[in-house]
C-alpha positions in Angstrom: 31.5 50.6 -24.5 30.2 52.1 -21.4 31.1 51.1 -17.7 28.3 50.6 -15.2 28.9 50.4 -11.4 27.1 47.5 -9.7 25.2 47.9 -6.6 24.4 44.4 -5.1 21.9 44.7 -2.4 21.7 42.3 0.7 20.2 42.8 4.2 19.6 46.6 3.3 23.3 47.0 2.3 25.5 47.4 -0.8 27.9 44.2 -0.8 30.4 42.4 -2.9 30.7 38.7 -3.1 33.6 36.5 -4.3 32.9 33.9 -6.8 29.0 34.2 -6.3 29.3 32.7 -3.0 27.1 34.2 -0.4 29.6 32.8 2.5 32.3 34.9 0.9 31.0 38.6 1.2 34.0 40.9 1.4 32.4 44.4 1.0 29.5 45.7 3.1 28.3 49.5 2.9 25.3 50.2 4.8 24.3 53.3 2.8 23.2 52.1 -0.8 21.7 55.5 -1.7 25.0 57.1 -0.6 27.0 54.7 -2.7 24.8 55.4 -5.8 25.0 59.1 -5.1 28.9 58.9 -5.2 29.1 56.9 -8.5 26.7 59.6 -10.0 29.0 62.3 -8.7 32.1 60.6 -10.1 30.4 61.0 -13.5 28.6 57.8 -14.1 25.2 58.0 -15.7 24.1 54.4 -15.6 23.8 51.9 -12.6 23.2 48.2 -12.3 21.3 47.3 -9.3 20.5 43.8 -8.1 18.5 42.6 -5.2 20.4 39.6 -4.0 17.9 38.6 -1.3 15.0 38.7 -3.9 17.1 36.6 -6.2 17.6 33.8 -3.7 14.4 34.1 -2.0 15.8 35.3 1.3 13.9 38.7 1.5 13.7 41.9 -0.1 15.6 45.3 -0.7 12.6 47.0 -2.5 12.7 50.2 -0.5 16.6 50.5 -1.3 15.9 49.8 -4.9 13.0 52.4 -5.0 15.3 55.0 -3.3 18.0 54.6 -5.9 15.5 54.8 -8.7 14.3 58.2 -7.2 17.9 59.8 -7.6 18.0 62.3 -10.5 20.5 62.3 -13.3 20.9 58.4 -13.4 19.6 55.5 -15.8 19.2 52.4 -13.8 18.9 48.8 -14.7 17.3 46.4 -12.0 17.3 42.9 -11.4 17.0 40.1 -8.7 13.9 37.8 -8.2 11.9 39.4 -11.0 9.7 36.6 -11.8 6.2 37.8 -12.6 4.6 40.2 -15.2 3.3 42.3 -12.1 7.0 42.5 -10.8 8.4 43.7 -14.1 5.4 46.2 -14.5 6.2 47.4 -10.8 9.9 47.9 -11.4 9.2 50.1 -14.6 6.5 52.1 -12.6 9.2 52.7 -10.1 11.5 54.4 -12.7 14.0 51.7 -14.0 15.2 52.2 -17.5 15.6 48.2 -18.0 14.5 45.2 -16.0 16.9 42.2 -15.7 15.4 38.8 -15.5 17.6 35.7 -14.9 16.1 32.3 -13.6 12.6 32.6 -15.1 13.8 33.7 -18.5 16.2 30.9 -18.7 13.6 28.3 -17.6 10.4 29.7 -19.1 10.9 30.8 -22.7 7.3 31.2 -23.3 6.6 33.6 -20.5 9.6 35.4 -21.5 8.1 35.8 -25.0 5.0 37.3 -23.4 7.1 39.6 -21.2 9.1 41.1 -24.1 6.1 41.5 -26.2 4.7 43.8 -23.4 8.0 45.5 -22.8 9.9 45.3 -26.1 13.7 46.5 -26.0 13.5 47.2 -22.3 14.1 43.8 -20.9 17.7 42.3 -20.3 18.2 38.5 -19.8 20.7 37.6 -17.4 22.9 34.5 -18.6 24.9 33.7 -15.6 27.7 31.3 -16.4 30.1 29.2 -14.4 32.8 27.3 -16.4 30.6 27.6 -19.4 27.4 26.2 -17.9 24.4 28.4 -17.1 23.5 28.8 -13.5 20.2 30.2 -11.9 18.4 30.9 -8.6 21.1 33.4 -7.6 23.9 31.3 -8.8 22.8 28.3 -6.7 21.7 25.7 -9.1 23.3 24.5 -12.3 21.5 23.9 -15.7 22.3 21.9 -18.5 22.5 24.7 -20.7 25.7 26.3 -22.0 26.1 30.0 -22.6 25.8 29.8 -26.3 22.7 27.4 -26.1 21.0 30.1 -24.0 21.9 33.0 -26.2 20.5 30.9 -29.2 17.2 30.6 -27.9 17.0 34.3 -27.1 18.2 35.7 -30.2 14.7 36.1 -31.9 13.1 38.1 -29.0 12.8 41.9 -28.8 15.4 42.2 -25.9 17.4 45.2 -24.9 20.6 43.4 -24.2 22.1 40.2 -22.8 24.1 40.2 -19.6 26.5 37.6 -19.3 28.4 37.2 -15.7 31.5 35.0 -15.5 30.5 33.6 -12.1 33.8 31.9 -11.8 35.4 35.2 -12.1 33.3 37.1 -9.9 34.7 39.3 -7.4 38.1 38.1 -7.8 39.8 40.7 -9.9 42.0 38.2 -11.7 40.8 39.3 -15.1 37.7 38.7 -17.3 36.8 35.6 -19.3 37.7 37.2 -22.7 37.3 34.1 -24.5 33.8 33.6 -23.1 32.8 37.2 -23.9 34.2 37.0 -27.5 32.0 33.8 -28.2 29.0 35.6 -26.8 29.5 38.7 -28.8 29.7 36.7 -31.8 26.7 34.7 -31.0 24.3 37.5 -29.7 21.9 39.4 -31.9 21.9 42.1 -29.1 24.4 44.3 -27.1 26.3 42.2 -24.6 26.8 43.6 -21.1 29.7 41.8 -19.3 30.4 41.1 -15.7 33.0 39.2 -13.6 36.7 39.5 -13.0 37.4 43.2 -14.0 40.7 44.4 -12.3 41.7 47.5 -14.2 41.5 49.7 -17.3 43.2 47.2 -19.5 40.5 44.6 -18.9 37.8 47.2 -19.7 39.8 48.0 -23.0 40.1 44.5 -23.9 36.3 44.0 -23.5 35.7 47.0 -25.7 38.0 45.6 -28.3 35.8 42.6 -28.5 32.6 44.5 -29.1 31.1 44.2 -25.6 28.5 47.0 -25.3 28.7 47.5 -21.4 31.0 46.3 -18.7 29.3 46.0 -15.1 32.1 46.8 -12.5 32.0 45.7 -8.9 34.8 44.8 -6.7 37.4 46.9 -8.7 35.5 50.0 -7.9 34.7 49.3 -4.2 38.3 48.3 -3.5 40.0 51.3 -5.1 41.6 49.2 -7.8 39.8 51.4 -10.3 39.6 55.1 -10.0 35.9 55.8 -10.6 36.4 59.1 -12.0 39.0 57.8 -14.6 36.6 55.0 -15.6 33.7 57.3 -15.9 35.7 59.6 -18.1 37.0 57.1 -20.5 33.7 54.7 -20.5 30.6 56.8 -20.0 28.4 58.0 -22.9 
């Protein structure tokens, strides 16, 4: 398993939210490119970048995303508000290794089939989960799907991976939803990236033991609960 630092962008800054709530922002760093550079210098070779404003229709942090993609020595996966084929193409043209699609992938499987046929094995689908139900539109709307329903519908597509975020654990550093991740790994035909609740190295090791392919880490790195160099040394390819 590899560990991937999360850079969530809002109002041109790198932020961290608690429980997926935009009213509970606890971290704000005004230099996203500096944050990305520091993670690279600590030994990470992958980054997870999400434009929260684009995801919720509040705006765009496209300039900051492009700057991060321009950094040498990093493989970056990008998501947030990607809902058209042109947007997918533009993100890849900017240098992303993988594109993350959430809302439209969940709501329009036919469109996702077309997107993955054009970009096989490079698109990730974000399955954001709150108490076993899938949420969309930047975690603001609930669907009738469970996580396993969504994954079952995706298994025949040529995806790069599935990203499962336990939104009910997000930003709280109280441990991951191991049962959810274990069920998801068993159900998925693709590598699973896990996010939400990571508080320390034992959480990372527990996810690795359950077959998770990558762990996306936010709050624990930003607060110092995890030593980035120690994480990079143990969980970077």
